[in-house]
Every structure is written in C-alpha cells, then in structure tokens.
C-alpha positions as CSV (number, residue, x, y, z in Angstrom):
1,M,102.5,128.8,134.0
2,I,100.5,125.7,134.8
3,P,97.5,126.5,132.5
4,R,99.7,126.7,129.4
5,Y,101.2,123.4,130.3
6,F,97.7,121.8,130.6
7,L,96.7,123.5,127.3
8,F,99.8,122.0,125.6
9,I,98.9,118.5,126.9
10,F,95.3,118.9,125.8
11,L,96.3,119.9,122.3
12,C,98.7,116.9,122.0
13,L,95.9,114.5,123.2
14,L,93.4,116.2,120.8
15,T,95.9,115.7,117.9
16,L,96.5,112.0,118.8
17,H,92.8,111.5,118.9
18,S,92.2,113.0,115.5
19,I,95.0,110.8,114.0
20,S,93.3,107.6,115.3
21,Q,90.2,108.6,113.3
22,T,91.9,109.0,110.0
23,K,93.8,106.6,107.7
24,F,96.7,107.6,105.5
25,E,98.6,105.0,103.5
26,K,101.4,105.6,101.0
27,E,102.8,102.6,99.1
28,Y,106.1,102.1,97.2
29,R,107.0,99.3,94.9
30,L,109.8,97.0,96.2
31,K,112.0,94.7,94.3
32,E,112.1,91.1,95.7
33,D,115.7,91.5,96.9
34,Q,114.4,94.3,99.1
35,V,111.8,92.1,100.9
36,P,112.8,90.2,104.1
37,A,113.4,86.5,103.4
38,K,110.8,85.5,106.1
39,A,108.1,87.2,104.0
40,I,109.1,85.6,100.7
41,N,109.4,82.2,102.3
42,F,105.8,82.5,103.6
43,V,104.3,83.3,100.1
44,E,106.8,81.5,97.8
45,P,106.0,77.8,98.6
46,Q,102.5,78.3,97.2
47,K,104.0,78.4,93.7
48,L,101.4,80.9,92.5
49,D,100.7,81.1,88.7
50,T,100.8,84.9,88.9
51,K,103.4,87.4,89.7
52,V,103.6,88.7,93.2
53,K,104.1,92.3,93.5
54,W,105.8,93.7,96.7
55,Y,105.2,97.1,98.3
56,Y,106.4,99.0,101.3
57,E,103.5,100.8,103.0
58,E,103.7,103.8,105.4
59,N,100.8,104.8,107.5
60,F,100.0,106.3,110.8
61,E,100.1,103.1,112.7
62,G,103.5,102.0,111.5
63,N,105.1,100.6,108.4
64,S,104.6,97.3,106.7
65,I,105.5,95.1,103.6
66,E,102.7,93.7,101.5
67,A,102.6,91.0,98.8
68,K,99.8,91.6,96.3
69,F,98.6,89.0,93.7
70,K,95.6,87.3,92.3
71,Y,94.9,83.7,93.2
72,D,91.9,81.6,92.0
73,G,90.2,84.7,90.5
74,R,90.6,86.9,93.7
75,R,92.9,89.6,94.8
76,Y,95.0,88.9,97.8
77,S,97.1,91.1,100.0
78,V,99.5,89.6,102.5
79,E,100.8,92.0,104.9
80,F,104.0,91.6,107.0
81,D,105.8,93.7,109.6
82,T,109.1,95.2,108.4
83,S,111.0,92.2,109.7
84,G,108.8,89.7,107.6
85,G,106.4,88.6,110.4
86,L,102.8,87.9,109.2
87,Q,100.3,90.6,110.2
88,D,97.2,89.6,108.2
89,I,95.8,88.2,104.9
90,E,93.2,90.1,103.1
91,I,91.0,88.7,100.2
92,E,88.8,90.9,98.2
93,A,85.2,89.9,98.2
94,L,82.3,90.5,96.0
95,P,79.4,92.8,97.2
96,I,77.1,89.8,97.2
97,E,79.4,88.0,99.7
98,R,78.8,90.5,102.4
99,P,77.2,88.9,105.5
100,G,73.4,89.6,105.8
101,N,73.7,91.2,109.1
102,L,76.6,93.6,107.7
103,N,74.1,94.7,105.0
104,K,71.5,95.7,107.6
105,L,74.1,97.5,109.7
106,I,75.4,99.4,106.9
107,L,71.9,100.5,105.9
108,E,70.9,101.5,109.4
109,Q,74.2,103.4,110.3
110,W,74.9,105.1,106.9
111,D,71.3,105.9,105.9
112,L,70.9,107.9,109.1
113,N,74.1,109.9,108.8
114,F,74.7,110.6,105.2
115,K,72.6,111.8,102.1
116,K,74.3,109.3,99.8
117,Y,76.9,106.5,99.9
118,K,78.5,104.1,97.6
119,Y,80.1,100.8,98.3
120,V,83.8,100.8,97.0
121,K,85.3,97.6,98.4
122,L,85.0,94.7,100.8
123,Q,87.8,92.5,102.0
124,F,87.9,89.5,104.4
125,Q,90.8,90.0,106.8
126,Y,92.3,87.0,108.5
127,S,95.0,87.2,111.3
128,G,96.2,85.1,114.1
129,A,98.0,81.7,114.1
130,I,98.3,81.1,110.4
131,K,101.3,78.7,110.1
132,S,101.6,78.7,106.3
133,F,100.0,80.3,103.4
134,D,99.6,77.0,101.7
135,D,97.5,75.6,104.7
136,F,95.5,78.8,104.9
137,L,94.5,78.5,101.2
138,R,93.7,74.8,101.3
139,S,92.0,74.8,104.8
140,E,88.3,74.1,104.7
141,D,88.1,73.9,108.5
142,P,86.2,76.9,110.0
143,E,87.6,76.2,113.4
144,Q,91.2,77.3,112.5
145,D,93.1,79.3,115.0
146,Y,92.6,82.7,113.3
147,T,90.3,85.6,113.4
148,M,88.2,86.8,110.5
149,K,87.1,90.4,110.1
150,Y,85.5,92.5,107.4
151,E,87.1,95.6,106.0
152,L,84.6,97.8,104.1
153,V,85.4,101.0,102.2
154,L,82.5,103.4,101.5
155,K,82.4,106.7,99.6
156,V,79.8,109.0,101.4
157,R,78.3,112.3,100.6
158,T,78.6,115.0,103.3
159,E,77.8,118.7,103.2
160,E,81.5,119.3,102.4
161,G,81.5,116.8,99.5
162,W,82.4,113.2,98.9
163,K,84.6,111.5,101.6
164,M,86.0,107.9,101.8
165,Y,85.7,105.8,105.1
166,E,87.1,102.5,106.0
167,L,85.1,100.4,108.4
168,L,86.4,97.4,110.2
169,Y,83.8,94.9,111.6
170,D,84.5,91.8,113.7
171,Q,82.9,88.4,113.2
172,D,80.0,89.4,115.3
173,D,79.3,92.4,112.9
174,T,80.4,94.8,115.6
175,L,82.0,98.0,114.3
176,E,85.6,98.0,115.7
177,R,87.0,101.0,113.9
178,K,85.8,103.8,111.5
179,S,88.5,105.8,109.8
180,R,88.3,108.5,107.2
181,I,90.7,108.0,104.4
182,V,92.9,110.9,103.7
183,F,94.8,111.4,100.5
184,R,98.2,112.9,100.0
185,N,98.1,116.6,99.7
186,T,100.5,118.2,97.4
187,D,101.6,121.8,96.8
188,N,103.0,120.9,93.3
189,L,101.2,121.0,90.1
190,E,100.9,117.6,88.7
191,F,100.6,116.9,85.0
C-alpha cells in the first residue's frame, strides 16, 4: 500500500516539474468595459495617440490582463493581475539593442546545445515600484525603484524538429528561467 502512495506523489511532483519548464499562453480580446478600472487608470492618463488593445491571458502561472499598444515606434505590453494591479511592463527591443554579454551568453549556451537557432524576439521587462505609466515613460533616471530583465524568444532546431524557447535573464545576464513554449493542440480540423 505504501509504495503506491509514494509512486503517486512522485508522479504528481514530476508533472509539476515538467509544467514549470513549459510555457503556454492563450489570449482573448477584451472590451474596455471588461477591464478593471485600476488597469485603465494606469494606462489612460498617458493619452496615447494609438489605440490600446486589451487582452485576457490564461497561462500555467495564473491569469492576467494585458494592454498592448505602440508608443514612440515601439510595441508595449503592460500586464496586470485580474484585479488591475500592475505586474510588469514589456517593451519590444531591436536585436541590436541586446546587451553585449547577452549576445555572448546566447552564443555559448545555444551553439553547444543545438544545431541551429533563430532569434525571434527580445523584450525589456520592467517590474517593481512603478508608480505611474507616465513617470515610467518620461523617466531618464536609471536608479528608479524597478527591476529590468531581458525576455528572449528563440526558435531552435532539435532532432525532433523546430521548437520555441523563452529565456528570462536578469540585469546581470544570469539565466533565471528557460521555458519551452507549447502551442495549443486541437483535435479539430481548422480551415
């Protein structure tokens, strides 16, 4: 009786471990009246010249609400928890904006492990004590009370075929998280 119990616990822990190494996101478009007022009040004072699109995101780590828009030629994603509390701000970056050490780390880590890889996307991710979006955009003070990280998406070639990975590096270029991106499976024919 006891060995089955331990086997069950082992399988449960194994499942949780495998979930932590994969990333799944599913987004649904939201109308502004479905978005918490706290989230709208964070983005709205900026008076952006572009339309803000709102999304509800489901993933393994919990659900969130995102505001996506372009500002000053860059794509922004402002992520909130479901009650409207700010989680982070992501700004899409150009490949040439990757920090020098990050380029070296990518080459060292990925050249050793994969036959081929392609750069897909880089984002600067800011979190912490960001009081207002307007202050964040206008701040030129690098000593602000927030944390900056780099989120990198790569497409890699393995023996099984092409796979997508998301890598999260901290300010010191230390890899914090590596997640394989999984896409929605469907049993239905899609036309």
